[in-house]
C-alpha positions in Angstrom: 96.6 7.9 145.9 93.1 7.1 145.0 90.4 9.7 145.9 86.7 9.3 145.5 85.3 11.1 142.4 82.7 12.7 144.6 85.3 14.9 146.1 86.0 16.5 142.7 83.7 18.0 140.0 82.0 15.1 138.2 83.2 15.0 134.6 81.3 13.6 131.6 82.9 11.6 128.8 82.0 11.3 125.2 82.2 7.7 123.7 82.4 7.7 119.9 81.4 4.6 117.9 80.7 4.0 114.2 79.2 0.5 114.0 76.2 -1.1 115.8 77.2 -3.6 118.4 78.1 -4.4 122.0 80.9 -2.2 123.3 83.2 -2.3 126.4 85.0 0.7 127.9 87.6 -0.1 130.6 88.5 2.1 133.5 92.0 2.9 132.1 90.4 4.4 129.0 88.6 6.9 131.2 91.8 7.7 133.1 93.6 8.3 129.8 90.8 10.5 128.7 91.1 12.8 131.7 89.4 11.1 134.6 92.5 11.0 136.7 93.5 8.5 139.3 90.1 8.6 141.1 87.5 6.0 141.9 83.9 6.5 140.9 80.8 5.5 142.8 79.2 2.9 140.5 75.6 3.9 141.4 76.2 7.4 140.0 77.3 6.2 136.5 74.8 6.7 133.7 74.8 6.6 129.9 72.8 8.6 127.4 72.4 9.0 123.6 70.5 11.8 121.9 69.1 12.8 125.3 67.8 9.4 126.2 69.1 7.0 128.9 70.9 3.9 127.5 71.0 0.5 129.4 74.4 0.2 131.1 76.3 -2.8 132.5 78.9 -1.9 135.2 81.5 -4.6 136.1 83.0 -3.3 139.4 83.8 -6.5 141.3 80.6 -6.0 143.3 82.3 -3.5 145.6 80.2 -0.5 144.4 83.3 1.4 143.3 84.5 1.7 139.7 88.2 1.6 139.6 91.3 -0.3 138.1 90.3 -3.5 136.4 86.6 -2.6 136.0 84.7 -1.9 132.9 81.3 -0.9 131.4 79.3 -2.5 128.6 76.5 -1.1 126.4 74.8 -1.8 123.1 75.5 1.0 120.6 73.6 1.9 117.5 74.9 3.2 114.2 74.0 6.9 113.7 71.5 7.3 110.9 69.2 9.9 109.5 65.5 9.3 108.9 65.3 7.0 105.8 69.1 6.7 105.5 71.4 3.9 106.6 74.2 6.4 107.3 74.0 9.9 108.7 74.4 12.7 106.2 77.2 14.5 108.0 79.1 12.0 110.3 79.4 8.3 110.9 80.2 8.8 114.6 77.4 8.2 117.1 78.3 9.8 120.5 77.3 8.2 123.8 77.6 10.4 127.0 78.9 8.7 130.1 77.9 10.8 133.2 79.1 10.3 136.8 76.6 12.5 138.6 73.6 10.2 139.1 71.8 11.2 135.9 70.7 8.9 133.0 70.6 5.8 135.3 69.3 2.8 133.5 70.9 -0.6 134.5 71.2 -3.4 132.1 69.2 -6.6 133.1 71.2 -9.7 133.6 69.8 -13.2 133.7 70.6 -16.8 132.8 68.5 -18.9 130.4 66.5 -21.7 132.0 66.9 -25.2 130.5 64.2 -25.8 128.0 62.7 -28.8 126.3 62.5 -28.4 122.6 59.2 -29.7 121.0 59.8 -28.1 117.7 62.4 -26.2 115.7 64.2 -23.2 117.3 63.5 -19.7 116.1 64.9 -19.1 112.6 67.8 -16.7 112.6 68.3 -13.9 110.0 71.1 -11.5 109.3 71.2 -8.3 107.3 74.2 -7.4 105.1 74.3 -3.8 103.8 77.0 -2.5 101.5 77.2 1.2 100.5 80.0 3.5 99.4 79.7 7.3 99.0 81.8 8.0 95.9 79.8 10.5 93.8 78.1 13.7 94.9 75.2 14.8 92.7 73.1 18.0 92.5 69.4 18.0 92.1 66.7 20.7 92.0 64.9 21.4 95.3 61.7 20.4 93.6 63.1 16.9 93.1 63.4 16.3 96.8 60.2 14.8 98.2 61.5 12.5 101.0 64.4 11.9 103.3 65.6 9.3 100.8 65.5 12.0 98.0 67.8 14.2 100.2 70.6 11.6 100.0 73.0 13.0 97.4 75.9 10.7 97.8 76.1 7.6 95.5 78.2 4.6 94.8 78.3 4.5 91.0 76.7 5.8 87.9 75.1 3.4 85.4 74.3 4.5 81.9 73.1 3.1 78.6 76.5 3.7 77.0 78.7 2.0 79.7 81.3 -0.4 78.2 81.1 -2.7 81.2 78.5 -3.6 83.8 78.9 -2.7 87.4 79.8 -5.6 89.7 79.2 -5.6 93.4 80.9 -8.2 95.7 78.6 -9.6 98.4 79.8 -11.4 101.5 77.2 -13.3 103.4 78.9 -15.1 106.3 76.9 -17.8 108.0 74.5 -18.2 105.1 72.3 -21.2 105.6 71.7 -22.3 102.1 70.0 -25.6 103.0 67.3 -24.4 105.3 64.6 -23.9 102.6 64.3 -20.3 103.6 64.7 -17.5 101.0 66.8 -14.4 100.6 65.5 -10.8 100.1 67.6 -8.5 97.9 67.0 -4.7 97.8 69.0 -2.2 95.7 68.7 1.6 96.3 68.9 3.6 93.1 67.8 7.0 91.7 67.0 7.9 88.1 68.8 11.0 86.9 68.0 11.4 83.2 64.8 13.2 82.0 63.7 11.2 78.9 61.9 13.1 76.2 58.4 12.1 75.2 58.4 8.6 73.6 55.4 8.5 71.3 53.6 5.1 71.2 56.0 3.4 73.7 55.2 1.5 76.8 58.5 1.7 78.7 59.6 3.2 81.9 62.0 6.2 82.3 64.6 3.9 83.6 65.6 0.2 83.4 68.2 -1.9 85.2 69.0 -5.5 84.4 70.7 -7.8 86.8 72.5 -11.1 87.3 73.4 -12.8 90.6 76.4 -15.2 90.4 75.7 -15.6 86.6 72.0 -16.3 87.0 69.6 -13.7 85.6 67.3 -11.8 87.9 64.1 -10.0 87.0 64.7 -6.6 85.5 63.5 -3.4 87.2 61.7 -0.5 85.4 60.3 2.7 86.9 59.6 6.3 86.2 60.7 9.6 87.7 63.8 11.1 89.4 63.0 10.2 93.0 64.9 7.6 95.1 63.7 4.1 94.2 64.2 0.7 95.8 64.5 -2.3 93.5 63.2 -5.4 95.3 64.0 -9.0 94.4 62.3 -11.0 97.1 62.1 -14.7 98.0 65.3 -15.7 96.2 66.4 -19.3 96.5 69.2 -19.3 99.1 70.9 -22.0 97.0 71.8 -19.3 94.4 74.2 -17.7 96.9 77.2 -18.7 99.0 78.8 -17.4 102.1 81.5 -15.5 100.3 82.4 -14.3 96.8 78.9 -13.5 95.5 78.8 -11.3 92.4 75.8 -9.0 91.8 76.0 -7.5 88.2 74.0 -4.5 87.2 73.7 -2.6 83.9 71.4 -0.2 82.1 70.5 -1.8 78.7 70.4 0.3 75.4 66.8 1.0 74.4 65.4 2.6 71.3 62.1 4.3 70.5 60.2 3.6 67.3 60.4 7.2 66.1 64.2 7.6 66.5 67.4 5.8 65.8 69.1 7.4 68.8 69.1 5.3 72.1 66.9 6.4 74.9 69.1 8.4 77.4 69.0 6.5 80.7 71.2 7.5 83.7 70.8 5.7 87.0 72.7 6.3 90.3 73.5 3.3 92.4 73.3 4.0 96.2 73.4 0.8 98.2 72.7 -3.0 98.2 71.0 -4.7 101.1 70.5 -8.5 101.7 68.5 -10.2 104.3 69.4 -13.9 104.5 69.0 -17.0 106.7 71.8 -17.6 109.1 73.1 -21.0 110.4 73.5 -19.5 113.9 77.3 -20.2 114.2 79.3 -17.4 115.9 83.1 -17.5 115.4 85.5 -17.1 118.4 85.9 -13.5 119.4 83.1 -12.7 117.0 79.9 -10.7 117.2 76.8 -11.1 115.1 73.6 -9.1 114.8 70.6 -11.5 114.5 66.9 -11.2 114.1 64.2 -13.9 114.4 62.2 -12.2 111.6 63.3 -11.1 108.2 61.4 -7.8 108.9 61.9 -7.3 112.6 59.4 -5.2 114.6 60.2 -2.7 117.3 62.8 -3.3 120.0 60.0 -4.4 122.5 58.6 -7.0 120.0 59.1 -10.4 121.8 60.2 -13.7 120.2 58.3 -16.7 121.5 60.6 -19.5 120.5 64.0 -20.6 122.0 67.1 -19.4 120.1 70.0 -21.8 119.3 73.6 -20.6 118.7 76.6 -22.7 117.7 79.9 -21.6 119.2 83.3 -22.9 120.4 83.4 -20.3 123.1 81.0 -19.0 125.8 78.5 -16.7 124.2 76.1 -14.0 125.5 73.0 -12.4 124.1 72.3 -8.6 124.3 69.2 -6.8 123.3 68.7 -3.2 122.5 66.2 -2.8 125.3 68.7 -3.8 128.0 68.7 -7.7 128.3 72.1 -9.3 129.0 71.4 -13.1 128.8 73.6 -16.1 129.4 72.8 -19.3 127.6 71.9 -22.8 128.6 74.4 -25.2 127.0 72.2 -27.7 125.3 74.4 -30.3 123.4 77.5 -30.8 121.4 81.0 -32.0 122.1 84.0 -30.4 123.7 84.4 -26.9 122.3 87.2 -26.8 119.8 87.5 -30.6 119.5 84.2 -32.2 118.3 82.5 -29.3 116.8 80.7 -26.3 118.3 78.4 -26.6 121.3 74.8 -25.7 121.0 74.0 -22.7 123.2 70.3 -22.3 123.8 68.6 -19.1 124.9 65.0 -19.3 126.3 62.1 -17.4 124.8 60.8 -14.0 125.8 63.7 -12.0 124.2 63.4 -9.3 121.7 63.2 -10.1 118.0 66.5 -8.4 117.3 69.7 -8.9 119.3 73.5 -9.3 119.3 75.4 -12.5 120.2 79.0 -12.1 121.3 81.7 -14.6 121.7 84.8 -13.4 123.5 85.9 -9.8 123.0 83.5 -6.9 122.7 83.9 -3.9 120.3 86.1 -0.9 121.3 85.1 2.7 120.9 86.8 4.8 118.2 87.5 7.5 120.8 86.8 8.2 124.5 87.1 11.9 125.3 86.4 14.0 128.4 83.9 16.7 127.7 85.4 20.2 128.3 83.3 23.3 128.8 83.3 25.5 125.6 84.9 28.9 125.7 83.4 30.1 122.5 81.1 32.5 124.4 84.0 34.2 126.3 84.5 37.9 125.5 88.0 37.1 124.3 86.6 34.9 121.5 84.1 37.4 120.2 
């Protein structure tokens, strides 16, 4: 027998996610997490993250009651520390679903209006970030000057005596290599060695040489033991391919004029980040994070040009600030037969957004929040 949730104490639920994207939580997941066989008044449902309301879409069949067959949608963000791609202690970002009328912020839904194109659509960019926490280092407190310096987990150690270079595989799905736009490559590193004084030499404390798919890149040289970002900007996109790219890194042997011993050079590799032009195609049941600028502004920064997406299935656009936008189908053949349709989204959307085709992401865990008993006298 279904009873209104208002007749019982309103529970709260914790929704755990790891990756940024658009998520769906269905009614049955809440039942399994401890809601029980009750219906919920939709107008009382809210979502929060880190104490701030999050835009929430509630699909309840327009009856105002959240029950069997219904679901919610929201845009989730990856948990990160200041200056770090991942959080120092956990990869789970927790969203709080409340049923008591708090944290109410509805997602805004609209359909794109047909638009006449007098120029090119907004360029689309995608970011690929690869990072593995394999090695933990120790540093002096006096060597920590920023949030980046406080990151002590690294991917690999590069030294001047390595027998083989370090090779990083890079996947860039949807790379548009024929658009004439360029690619920005950034590599997070940290120098670890403390070179002795090198009389009469003009060289940095650290040096890394690089190749991309066999083509040499400019070398990087810097001083000190702080976190450092190697930047190789405005690369020709034709040097890369959608899959199977190989970035090769190594620390070369160097010698000072006053010694036959090589200069000791130890560099820690942290992450690799690539911003590249995208062709706008979204695979069936896929989800892609896009930006209309290689360096997007804040979430409320507005794009002024129409956006075109290629897809064989119906797509939808979601922004971090709460827009849920359906497209205007512009051109193309029958989906799945004569190539993908062109789905056009009108202007006035945020610079950064997600486009989904088919299924949305699922949370790692949905858990009912239970009051803590740690303060009870029996647990003292």
